[in-house]
ChimeraX commands (.cxc) that place a marker at each C-alpha (Angstrom):
marker #1 position 92.30,144.94,-13.14 radius 0.5
marker #1 position 95.29,144.44,-15.43 radius 0.5
marker #1 position 95.38,141.32,-17.56 radius 0.5
marker #1 position 98.77,140.34,-18.72 radius 0.5
marker #1 position 98.96,138.32,-22.08 radius 0.5
marker #1 position 102.35,137.08,-22.56 radius 0.5
marker #1 position 104.57,135.50,-25.36 radius 0.5
marker #1 position 107.02,132.66,-23.88 radius 0.5
marker #1 position 109.81,132.08,-26.01 radius 0.5
marker #1 position 112.28,135.07,-26.39 radius 0.5
marker #1 position 109.83,136.91,-24.13 radius 0.5
marker #1 position 109.28,135.59,-20.58 radius 0.5
marker #1 position 111.43,132.59,-21.23 radius 0.5
marker #1 position 115.11,133.55,-22.57 radius 0.5
marker #1 position 115.62,132.41,-26.19 radius 0.5
marker #1 position 118.98,130.56,-25.51 radius 0.5
marker #1 position 118.19,128.80,-22.42 radius 0.5
marker #1 position 114.38,129.22,-21.73 radius 0.5
marker #1 position 114.93,130.44,-18.24 radius 0.5
marker #1 position 112.57,132.70,-16.57 radius 0.5
marker #1 position 114.96,133.51,-13.60 radius 0.5
marker #1 position 115.42,137.14,-14.45 radius 0.5
marker #1 position 111.39,137.51,-14.42 radius 0.5
marker #1 position 111.12,136.06,-10.80 radius 0.5
marker #1 position 110.67,139.31,-9.13 radius 0.5
marker #1 position 107.70,140.64,-11.43 radius 0.5
marker #1 position 106.19,136.92,-11.34 radius 0.5
marker #1 position 106.18,136.88,-7.70 radius 0.5
marker #1 position 104.39,140.34,-7.54 radius 0.5
marker #1 position 101.68,139.18,-10.08 radius 0.5
marker #1 position 100.87,135.94,-8.07 radius 0.5
marker #1 position 100.55,138.15,-5.03 radius 0.5
marker #1 position 98.35,141.00,-6.56 radius 0.5
marker #1 position 96.42,137.95,-8.42 radius 0.5
marker #1 position 96.84,139.53,-11.76 radius 0.5
marker #1 position 95.62,137.09,-14.50 radius 0.5
marker #1 position 99.13,136.13,-16.51 radius 0.5
marker #1 position 97.70,134.73,-19.70 radius 0.5
marker #1 position 100.44,132.65,-21.74 radius 0.5
marker #1 position 99.90,133.05,-25.63 radius 0.5
marker #1 position 102.03,131.02,-27.14 radius 0.5
marker #1 position 103.02,128.67,-30.09 radius 0.5
marker #1 position 103.91,125.83,-27.27 radius 0.5
marker #1 position 101.45,122.98,-26.87 radius 0.5
marker #1 position 98.97,122.50,-24.24 radius 0.5
marker #1 position 101.22,120.06,-22.25 radius 0.5
marker #1 position 104.02,122.42,-22.29 radius 0.5
marker #1 position 102.03,125.36,-20.95 radius 0.5
marker #1 position 100.66,123.18,-18.25 radius 0.5
marker #1 position 103.99,121.98,-16.98 radius 0.5
marker #1 position 105.46,125.79,-17.02 radius 0.5
marker #1 position 102.29,126.87,-14.99 radius 0.5
marker #1 position 103.01,124.15,-12.43 radius 0.5
marker #1 position 106.41,125.06,-12.39 radius 0.5
marker #1 position 105.81,129.02,-11.65 radius 0.5
marker #1 position 102.75,128.17,-9.47 radius 0.5
marker #1 position 99.91,129.90,-11.42 radius 0.5
marker #1 position 96.76,128.39,-12.84 radius 0.5
marker #1 position 95.39,130.56,-15.37 radius 0.5
marker #1 position 93.66,130.60,-18.83 radius 0.5
marker #1 position 96.14,130.16,-21.61 radius 0.5
marker #1 position 96.28,130.27,-25.47 radius 0.5
marker #1 position 98.09,127.76,-27.13 radius 0.5
marker #1 position 99.73,127.13,-30.84 radius 0.5
marker #1 position 99.46,130.58,-32.00 radius 0.5
marker #1 position 95.71,131.34,-31.21 radius 0.5
marker #1 position 94.64,127.84,-32.05 radius 0.5
marker #1 position 92.65,127.34,-28.84 radius 0.5
marker #1 position 92.00,129.41,-25.36 radius 0.5
marker #1 position 92.02,127.05,-21.96 radius 0.5
marker #1 position 89.87,128.52,-19.39 radius 0.5
marker #1 position 90.36,126.22,-16.10 radius 0.5
marker #1 position 86.82,125.07,-15.24 radius 0.5
marker #1 position 85.15,127.24,-12.49 radius 0.5
marker #1 position 88.05,130.05,-13.23 radius 0.5
marker #1 position 86.80,133.08,-11.08 radius 0.5
marker #1 position 83.36,131.73,-11.09 radius 0.5
marker #1 position 83.17,133.09,-14.67 radius 0.5
marker #1 position 80.30,132.49,-17.25 radius 0.5
marker #1 position 81.75,131.25,-20.23 radius 0.5
marker #1 position 79.82,129.80,-23.17 radius 0.5
marker #1 position 82.29,126.92,-24.23 radius 0.5
marker #1 position 82.10,123.21,-23.95 radius 0.5
marker #1 position 84.11,121.43,-21.14 radius 0.5
marker #1 position 87.07,119.21,-22.12 radius 0.5
marker #1 position 89.64,117.70,-19.56 radius 0.5
marker #1 position 88.88,120.19,-16.78 radius 0.5
marker #1 position 88.78,123.22,-18.93 radius 0.5
marker #1 position 86.25,125.34,-21.07 radius 0.5
marker #1 position 87.81,125.22,-24.59 radius 0.5
marker #1 position 87.31,127.59,-27.36 radius 0.5
marker #1 position 88.82,126.45,-30.37 radius 0.5
marker #1 position 89.94,128.58,-33.50 radius 0.5
marker #1 position 92.13,126.24,-35.10 radius 0.5
marker #1 position 92.16,123.43,-37.15 radius 0.5
marker #1 position 92.92,119.90,-36.17 radius 0.5
marker #1 position 96.33,118.67,-36.31 radius 0.5
marker #1 position 95.30,116.06,-38.56 radius 0.5
marker #1 position 94.09,118.49,-41.34 radius 0.5
marker #1 position 97.15,120.59,-41.12 radius 0.5
marker #1 position 99.36,117.44,-41.74 radius 0.5
marker #1 position 97.32,116.26,-44.44 radius 0.5
marker #1 position 98.16,119.31,-46.37 radius 0.5
marker #1 position 101.52,119.18,-45.28 radius 0.5
marker #1 position 102.25,116.05,-46.47 radius 0.5
marker #1 position 101.10,117.03,-49.94 radius 0.5
marker #1 position 103.45,120.03,-50.28 radius 0.5
marker #1 position 106.12,119.02,-48.04 radius 0.5
marker #1 position 108.37,117.54,-51.11 radius 0.5
marker #1 position 107.92,120.40,-53.50 radius 0.5
marker #1 position 108.64,122.89,-51.10 radius 0.5
marker #1 position 111.36,121.32,-48.94 radius 0.5
marker #1 position 109.65,121.67,-45.99 radius 0.5
marker #1 position 110.28,119.30,-42.70 radius 0.5
marker #1 position 107.78,119.70,-39.71 radius 0.5
marker #1 position 107.77,118.37,-36.29 radius 0.5
marker #1 position 105.55,115.35,-37.46 radius 0.5
marker #1 position 108.77,114.60,-39.67 radius 0.5
marker #1 position 111.17,114.93,-36.90 radius 0.5
marker #1 position 112.43,112.44,-34.30 radius 0.5
marker #1 position 112.70,113.82,-30.65 radius 0.5
marker #1 position 116.37,114.24,-30.94 radius 0.5
marker #1 position 116.04,116.38,-34.19 radius 0.5
marker #1 position 113.74,118.58,-32.22 radius 0.5
marker #1 position 115.90,118.82,-29.01 radius 0.5
marker #1 position 118.70,119.78,-31.39 radius 0.5
marker #1 position 116.91,122.57,-33.18 radius 0.5
marker #1 position 115.24,123.97,-30.33 radius 0.5
marker #1 position 118.01,123.49,-27.74 radius 0.5
marker #1 position 115.26,121.85,-25.37 radius 0.5
marker #1 position 116.07,118.65,-23.33 radius 0.5
marker #1 position 114.84,115.60,-24.82 radius 0.5
marker #1 position 111.75,115.28,-22.30 radius 0.5
marker #1 position 110.50,118.75,-22.99 radius 0.5
marker #1 position 111.42,118.35,-27.01 radius 0.5
marker #1 position 108.93,115.08,-26.51 radius 0.5
marker #1 position 106.20,117.60,-25.28 radius 0.5
marker #1 position 106.73,119.92,-28.19 radius 0.5
marker #1 position 105.71,117.10,-30.40 radius 0.5
marker #1 position 102.33,116.34,-28.97 radius 0.5
marker #1 position 100.78,119.07,-31.31 radius 0.5
marker #1 position 96.93,119.38,-31.34 radius 0.5
marker #1 position 96.33,122.39,-34.01 radius 0.5
marker #1 position 99.58,123.51,-35.88 radius 0.5
marker #1 position 102.81,122.20,-37.37 radius 0.5
marker #1 position 106.15,123.97,-36.71 radius 0.5
marker #1 position 108.50,123.67,-39.48 radius 0.5
marker #1 position 111.51,124.61,-41.33 radius 0.5
marker #1 position 112.12,125.10,-45.08 radius 0.5
marker #1 position 115.30,124.45,-47.36 radius 0.5
marker #1 position 113.57,126.62,-49.94 radius 0.5
marker #1 position 112.36,130.01,-48.59 radius 0.5
marker #1 position 112.16,131.70,-51.70 radius 0.5
marker #1 position 109.08,129.44,-52.34 radius 0.5
marker #1 position 107.20,130.79,-49.08 radius 0.5
marker #1 position 104.95,133.18,-51.38 radius 0.5
marker #1 position 103.87,130.41,-53.22 radius 0.5
marker #1 position 103.26,128.06,-50.65 radius 0.5
marker #1 position 101.29,130.84,-48.74 radius 0.5
marker #1 position 98.92,131.24,-51.76 radius 0.5
marker #1 position 98.46,127.51,-51.79 radius 0.5
marker #1 position 97.92,127.12,-47.96 radius 0.5
marker #1 position 95.26,130.01,-48.29 radius 0.5
marker #1 position 93.38,127.99,-50.93 radius 0.5
marker #1 position 93.12,125.20,-48.44 radius 0.5
marker #1 position 92.06,127.19,-45.41 radius 0.5
marker #1 position 95.38,127.59,-43.97 radius 0.5
marker #1 position 98.05,130.13,-43.52 radius 0.5
marker #1 position 101.73,130.49,-42.27 radius 0.5
marker #1 position 103.12,132.58,-39.50 radius 0.5
marker #1 position 106.59,133.24,-38.47 radius 0.5
marker #1 position 107.73,132.74,-34.77 radius 0.5
marker #1 position 111.43,133.06,-33.16 radius 0.5
marker #1 position 112.54,129.62,-34.55 radius 0.5
marker #1 position 110.06,128.06,-36.99 radius 0.5
marker #1 position 107.43,128.91,-39.44 radius 0.5
marker #1 position 103.89,127.47,-38.66 radius 0.5
marker #1 position 101.36,126.12,-40.53 radius 0.5
marker #1 position 98.02,127.23,-38.97 radius 0.5
marker #1 position 94.43,127.64,-39.72 radius 0.5
marker #1 position 93.15,130.65,-41.62 radius 0.5
marker #1 position 90.69,131.70,-38.63 radius 0.5
marker #1 position 93.16,131.74,-35.96 radius 0.5
marker #1 position 96.11,134.20,-34.49 radius 0.5
marker #1 position 97.26,135.10,-31.17 radius 0.5
marker #1 position 95.14,138.62,-31.78 radius 0.5
marker #1 position 91.81,136.86,-32.22 radius 0.5
marker #1 position 92.23,134.88,-29.11 radius 0.5
marker #1 position 93.60,137.68,-26.92 radius 0.5
marker #1 position 90.33,139.43,-28.01 radius 0.5
marker #1 position 87.90,136.78,-27.12 radius 0.5
marker #1 position 89.66,136.19,-24.02 radius 0.5
marker #1 position 89.59,140.08,-23.06 radius 0.5
marker #1 position 86.07,140.18,-23.88 radius 0.5
marker #1 position 85.25,137.13,-21.58 radius 0.5
marker #1 position 86.85,139.05,-18.58 radius 0.5
marker #1 position 85.19,142.32,-19.46 radius 0.5
marker #1 position 81.70,140.51,-19.54 radius 0.5
marker #1 position 82.53,138.82,-16.21 radius 0.5
marker #1 position 84.45,141.57,-14.48 radius 0.5
marker #1 position 83.86,144.85,-15.93 radius 0.5
marker #1 position 86.68,147.12,-17.05 radius 0.5
marker #1 position 90.32,145.88,-17.23 radius 0.5
marker #1 position 93.63,146.78,-18.90 radius 0.5
marker #1 position 95.29,144.55,-21.00 radius 0.5
marker #1 position 99.04,144.31,-21.57 radius 0.5
marker #1 position 100.35,142.18,-24.62 radius 0.5
marker #1 position 104.05,141.18,-24.68 radius 0.5
marker #1 position 105.94,139.57,-27.51 radius 0.5
marker #1 position 109.03,139.50,-29.53 radius 0.5
marker #1 position 108.42,137.85,-33.07 radius 0.5
marker #1 position 106.06,138.35,-36.17 radius 0.5
marker #1 position 103.43,136.15,-34.75 radius 0.5
marker #1 position 103.05,138.30,-31.81 radius 0.5
marker #1 position 102.21,141.42,-33.66 radius 0.5
marker #1 position 98.18,140.48,-33.76 radius 0.5
marker #1 position 98.14,140.17,-30.36 radius 0.5
marker #1 position 100.25,143.54,-29.67 radius 0.5
marker #1 position 97.67,144.94,-31.76 radius 0.5
marker #1 position 94.56,144.07,-29.73 radius 0.5
marker #1 position 95.81,145.04,-26.25 radius 0.5
marker #1 position 95.84,148.43,-24.31 radius 0.5
marker #1 position 99.52,148.50,-23.88 radius 0.5
marker #1 position 101.75,146.60,-26.25 radius 0.5
marker #1 position 105.12,145.59,-25.22 radius 0.5
marker #1 position 107.67,144.62,-27.69 radius 0.5
marker #1 position 110.74,142.63,-26.46 radius 0.5
marker #1 position 114.01,142.62,-28.47 radius 0.5
marker #1 position 115.44,139.66,-30.02 radius 0.5
marker #1 position 118.66,137.98,-28.84 radius 0.5
marker #1 position 120.61,140.34,-31.08 radius 0.5
marker #1 position 118.90,143.25,-29.39 radius 0.5
marker #1 position 116.80,144.03,-32.65 radius 0.5
marker #1 position 113.39,144.63,-32.76 radius 0.5
marker #1 position 110.56,143.10,-35.01 radius 0.5
marker #1 position 109.36,145.74,-37.00 radius 0.5
marker #1 position 106.03,146.89,-35.40 radius 0.5
marker #1 position 104.45,150.30,-35.71 radius 0.5
marker #1 position 101.83,151.05,-32.77 radius 0.5
marker #1 position 101.25,154.24,-31.21 radius 0.5
marker #1 position 101.77,153.36,-27.79 radius 0.5
marker #1 position 104.22,150.60,-28.30 radius 0.5
marker #1 position 106.65,150.13,-25.32 radius 0.5
marker #1 position 109.89,148.81,-26.06 radius 0.5
marker #1 position 111.70,146.79,-23.35 radius 0.5
marker #1 position 115.42,147.45,-22.99 radius 0.5
marker #1 position 116.59,143.94,-22.82 radius 0.5
marker #1 position 115.86,140.69,-24.39 radius 0.5
marker #1 position 114.05,137.89,-22.59 radius 0.5
marker #1 position 113.41,137.69,-19.16 radius 0.5
marker #1 position 115.23,140.50,-18.10 radius 0.5
marker #1 position 113.77,142.92,-20.44 radius 0.5
marker #1 position 110.38,141.25,-19.71 radius 0.5
marker #1 position 110.71,141.94,-15.93 radius 0.5
marker #1 position 111.75,145.68,-16.30 radius 0.5
marker #1 position 108.41,146.35,-17.99 radius 0.5
marker #1 position 106.08,144.25,-16.23 radius 0.5
marker #1 position 107.56,145.74,-13.03 radius 0.5
marker #1 position 107.50,149.35,-14.17 radius 0.5
marker #1 position 103.69,148.89,-15.51 radius 0.5
marker #1 position 102.40,147.11,-12.24 radius 0.5
marker #1 position 103.88,150.01,-10.19 radius 0.5
marker #1 position 102.45,152.69,-12.29 radius 0.5
marker #1 position 98.96,150.70,-12.75 radius 0.5
marker #1 position 98.55,149.56,-9.17 radius 0.5
marker #1 position 100.13,152.44,-7.20 radius 0.5
marker #1 position 98.40,151.35,-3.68 radius 0.5
marker #1 position 99.97,147.86,-4.40 radius 0.5
marker #1 position 96.14,146.58,-4.81 radius 0.5
marker link #1:1,2 radius 0.2
marker link #1:2,3 radius 0.2
marker link #1:3,4 radius 0.2
marker link #1:4,5 radius 0.2
marker link #1:5,6 radius 0.2
marker link #1:6,7 radius 0.2
marker link #1:7,8 radius 0.2
marker link #1:8,9 radius 0.2
marker link #1:9,10 radius 0.2
marker link #1:10,11 radius 0.2
marker link #1:11,12 radius 0.2
marker link #1:12,13 radius 0.2
marker link #1:13,14 radius 0.2
marker link #1:14,15 radius 0.2
marker link #1:15,16 radius 0.2
marker link #1:16,17 radius 0.2
marker link #1:17,18 radius 0.2
marker link #1:18,19 radius 0.2
marker link #1:19,20 radius 0.2
marker link #1:20,21 radius 0.2
marker link #1:21,22 radius 0.2
marker link #1:22,23 radius 0.2
marker link #1:23,24 radius 0.2
marker link #1:24,25 radius 0.2
marker link #1:25,26 radius 0.2
marker link #1:26,27 radius 0.2
marker link #1:27,28 radius 0.2
marker link #1:28,29 radius 0.2
marker link #1:29,30 radius 0.2
marker link #1:30,31 radius 0.2
marker link #1:31,32 radius 0.2
marker link #1:32,33 radius 0.2
marker link #1:33,34 radius 0.2
marker link #1:34,35 radius 0.2
marker link #1:35,36 radius 0.2
marker link #1:36,37 radius 0.2
marker link #1:37,38 radius 0.2
marker link #1:38,39 radius 0.2
marker link #1:39,40 radius 0.2
marker link #1:40,41 radius 0.2
marker link #1:41,42 radius 0.2
marker link #1:42,43 radius 0.2
marker link #1:43,44 radius 0.2
marker link #1:44,45 radius 0.2
marker link #1:45,46 radius 0.2
marker link #1:46,47 radius 0.2
marker link #1:47,48 radius 0.2
marker link #1:48,49 radius 0.2
marker link #1:49,50 radius 0.2
marker link #1:50,51 radius 0.2
marker link #1:51,52 radius 0.2
marker link #1:52,53 radius 0.2
marker link #1:53,54 radius 0.2
marker link #1:54,55 radius 0.2
marker link #1:55,56 radius 0.2
marker link #1:56,57 radius 0.2
marker link #1:57,58 radius 0.2
marker link #1:58,59 radius 0.2
marker link #1:59,60 radius 0.2
marker link #1:60,61 radius 0.2
marker link #1:61,62 radius 0.2
marker link #1:62,63 radius 0.2
marker link #1:63,64 radius 0.2
marker link #1:64,65 radius 0.2
marker link #1:65,66 radius 0.2
marker link #1:66,67 radius 0.2
marker link #1:67,68 radius 0.2
marker link #1:68,69 radius 0.2
marker link #1:69,70 radius 0.2
marker link #1:70,71 radius 0.2
marker link #1:71,72 radius 0.2
marker link #1:72,73 radius 0.2
marker link #1:73,74 radius 0.2
marker link #1:74,75 radius 0.2
marker link #1:75,76 radius 0.2
marker link #1:76,77 radius 0.2
marker link #1:77,78 radius 0.2
marker link #1:78,79 radius 0.2
marker link #1:79,80 radius 0.2
marker link #1:80,81 radius 0.2
marker link #1:81,82 radius 0.2
marker link #1:82,83 radius 0.2
marker link #1:83,84 radius 0.2
marker link #1:84,85 radius 0.2
marker link #1:85,86 radius 0.2
marker link #1:86,87 radius 0.2
marker link #1:87,88 radius 0.2
marker link #1:88,89 radius 0.2
marker link #1:89,90 radius 0.2
marker link #1:90,91 radius 0.2
marker link #1:91,92 radius 0.2
marker link #1:92,93 radius 0.2
marker link #1:93,94 radius 0.2
marker link #1:94,95 radius 0.2
marker link #1:95,96 radius 0.2
marker link #1:96,97 radius 0.2
marker link #1:97,98 radius 0.2
marker link #1:98,99 radius 0.2
marker link #1:99,100 radius 0.2
marker link #1:100,101 radius 0.2
marker link #1:101,102 radius 0.2
marker link #1:102,103 radius 0.2
marker link #1:103,104 radius 0.2
marker link #1:104,105 radius 0.2
marker link #1:105,106 radius 0.2
marker link #1:106,107 radius 0.2
marker link #1:107,108 radius 0.2
marker link #1:108,109 radius 0.2
marker link #1:109,110 radius 0.2
marker link #1:110,111 radius 0.2
marker link #1:111,112 radius 0.2
marker link #1:112,113 radius 0.2
marker link #1:113,114 radius 0.2
marker link #1:114,115 radius 0.2
marker link #1:115,116 radius 0.2
marker link #1:116,117 radius 0.2
marker link #1:117,118 radius 0.2
marker link #1:118,119 radius 0.2
marker link #1:119,120 radius 0.2
marker link #1:120,121 radius 0.2
marker link #1:121,122 radius 0.2
marker link #1:122,123 radius 0.2
marker link #1:123,124 radius 0.2
marker link #1:124,125 radius 0.2
marker link #1:125,126 radius 0.2
marker link #1:126,127 radius 0.2
marker link #1:127,128 radius 0.2
marker link #1:128,129 radius 0.2
marker link #1:129,130 radius 0.2
marker link #1:130,131 radius 0.2
marker link #1:131,132 radius 0.2
marker link #1:132,133 radius 0.2
marker link #1:133,134 radius 0.2
marker link #1:134,135 radius 0.2
marker link #1:135,136 radius 0.2
marker link #1:136,137 radius 0.2
marker link #1:137,138 radius 0.2
marker link #1:138,139 radius 0.2
marker link #1:139,140 radius 0.2
marker link #1:140,141 radius 0.2
marker link #1:141,142 radius 0.2
marker link #1:142,143 radius 0.2
marker link #1:143,144 radius 0.2
marker link #1:144,145 radius 0.2
marker link #1:145,146 radius 0.2
marker link #1:146,147 radius 0.2
marker link #1:147,148 radius 0.2
marker link #1:148,149 radius 0.2
marker link #1:149,150 radius 0.2
marker link #1:150,151 radius 0.2
marker link #1:151,152 radius 0.2
marker link #1:152,153 radius 0.2
marker link #1:153,154 radius 0.2
marker link #1:154,155 radius 0.2
marker link #1:155,156 radius 0.2
marker link #1:156,157 radius 0.2
marker link #1:157,158 radius 0.2
marker link #1:158,159 radius 0.2
marker link #1:159,160 radius 0.2
marker link #1:160,161 radius 0.2
marker link #1:161,162 radius 0.2
marker link #1:162,163 radius 0.2
marker link #1:163,164 radius 0.2
marker link #1:164,165 radius 0.2
marker link #1:165,166 radius 0.2
marker link #1:166,167 radius 0.2
marker link #1:167,168 radius 0.2
marker link #1:168,169 radius 0.2
marker link #1:169,170 radius 0.2
marker link #1:170,171 radius 0.2
marker link #1:171,172 radius 0.2
marker link #1:172,173 radius 0.2
marker link #1:173,174 radius 0.2
marker link #1:174,175 radius 0.2
marker link #1:175,176 radius 0.2
marker link #1:176,177 radius 0.2
marker link #1:177,178 radius 0.2
marker link #1:178,179 radius 0.2
marker link #1:179,180 radius 0.2
marker link #1:180,181 radius 0.2
marker link #1:181,182 radius 0.2
marker link #1:182,183 radius 0.2
marker link #1:183,184 radius 0.2
marker link #1:184,185 radius 0.2
marker link #1:185,186 radius 0.2
marker link #1:186,187 radius 0.2
marker link #1:187,188 radius 0.2
marker link #1:188,189 radius 0.2
marker link #1:189,190 radius 0.2
marker link #1:190,191 radius 0.2
marker link #1:191,192 radius 0.2
marker link #1:192,193 radius 0.2
marker link #1:193,194 radius 0.2
marker link #1:194,195 radius 0.2
marker link #1:195,196 radius 0.2
marker link #1:196,197 radius 0.2
marker link #1:197,198 radius 0.2
marker link #1:198,199 radius 0.2
marker link #1:199,200 radius 0.2
marker link #1:200,201 radius 0.2
marker link #1:201,202 radius 0.2
marker link #1:202,203 radius 0.2
marker link #1:203,204 radius 0.2
marker link #1:204,205 radius 0.2
marker link #1:205,206 radius 0.2
marker link #1:206,207 radius 0.2
marker link #1:207,208 radius 0.2
marker link #1:208,209 radius 0.2
marker link #1:209,210 radius 0.2
marker link #1:210,211 radius 0.2
marker link #1:211,212 radius 0.2
marker link #1:212,213 radius 0.2
marker link #1:213,214 radius 0.2
marker link #1:214,215 radius 0.2
marker link #1:215,216 radius 0.2
marker link #1:216,217 radius 0.2
marker link #1:217,218 radius 0.2
marker link #1:218,219 radius 0.2
marker link #1:219,220 radius 0.2
marker link #1:220,221 radius 0.2
marker link #1:221,222 radius 0.2
marker link #1:222,223 radius 0.2
marker link #1:223,224 radius 0.2
marker link #1:224,225 radius 0.2
marker link #1:225,226 radius 0.2
marker link #1:226,227 radius 0.2
marker link #1:227,228 radius 0.2
marker link #1:228,229 radius 0.2
marker link #1:229,230 radius 0.2
marker link #1:230,231 radius 0.2
marker link #1:231,232 radius 0.2
marker link #1:232,233 radius 0.2
marker link #1:233,234 radius 0.2
marker link #1:234,235 radius 0.2
marker link #1:235,236 radius 0.2
marker link #1:236,237 radius 0.2
marker link #1:237,238 radius 0.2
marker link #1:238,239 radius 0.2
marker link #1:239,240 radius 0.2
marker link #1:240,241 radius 0.2
marker link #1:241,242 radius 0.2
marker link #1:242,243 radius 0.2
marker link #1:243,244 radius 0.2
marker link #1:244,245 radius 0.2
marker link #1:245,246 radius 0.2
marker link #1:246,247 radius 0.2
marker link #1:247,248 radius 0.2
marker link #1:248,249 radius 0.2
marker link #1:249,250 radius 0.2
marker link #1:250,251 radius 0.2
marker link #1:251,252 radius 0.2
marker link #1:252,253 radius 0.2
marker link #1:253,254 radius 0.2
marker link #1:254,255 radius 0.2
marker link #1:255,256 radius 0.2
marker link #1:256,257 radius 0.2
marker link #1:257,258 radius 0.2
marker link #1:258,259 radius 0.2
marker link #1:259,260 radius 0.2
marker link #1:260,261 radius 0.2
marker link #1:261,262 radius 0.2
marker link #1:262,263 radius 0.2
marker link #1:263,264 radius 0.2
marker link #1:264,265 radius 0.2
marker link #1:265,266 radius 0.2
marker link #1:266,267 radius 0.2
marker link #1:267,268 radius 0.2
marker link #1:268,269 radius 0.2
view
């Protein structure tokens, strides 16, 4: 079985307009073949739930840069050792948003930071190009804080201070993210992959991303795929079997996924 882990912003979703229209061909094939498509994103749970509903899938997903893994209750009759919450079995790797914000509030003035918790919905919409209703969902954090900084030269000092407090900083397509030290997309992907292997045996994992925070995911899959950024430049990733998509966003995503599905399922099954 193929299992696909994918970043959203800048990968499946275009950076500029969040559209996945150029990937519909591959998405339809994924649904037809019942390939698990696992969103692995910095987005919040409610953002992912809405996108899954829009696309028409109900699969496990990984939110807020590997902070938590959500398996729909009863998913493929898998046996999973994880507590139940809101019709999911949930594995939490991150810290609470409250802890993240406590640290953030202590350092934000000194380091010139502004997080989603400090911004209005309108400010988030302006920074992300999201419509207001979606910007509101992006603000509903459970585990991590996206932020911007006026003093990027101080980031190395901030990283050391975060580490002393059990936290760390990663970089996405638009924002820095303050997250728990025991989380990243790679750890969450490995745990999720192991659950699949224990329940169904051998799998082939594909990971798709475009940003620095996607590198741990790409390092923990069988077939890593790097999407170029909107300026057609690639994140600096050195992996032996790395595939570089030919185009940014959903068009590049579709091109590689279509080819891989054809190669890995030659009989269409």
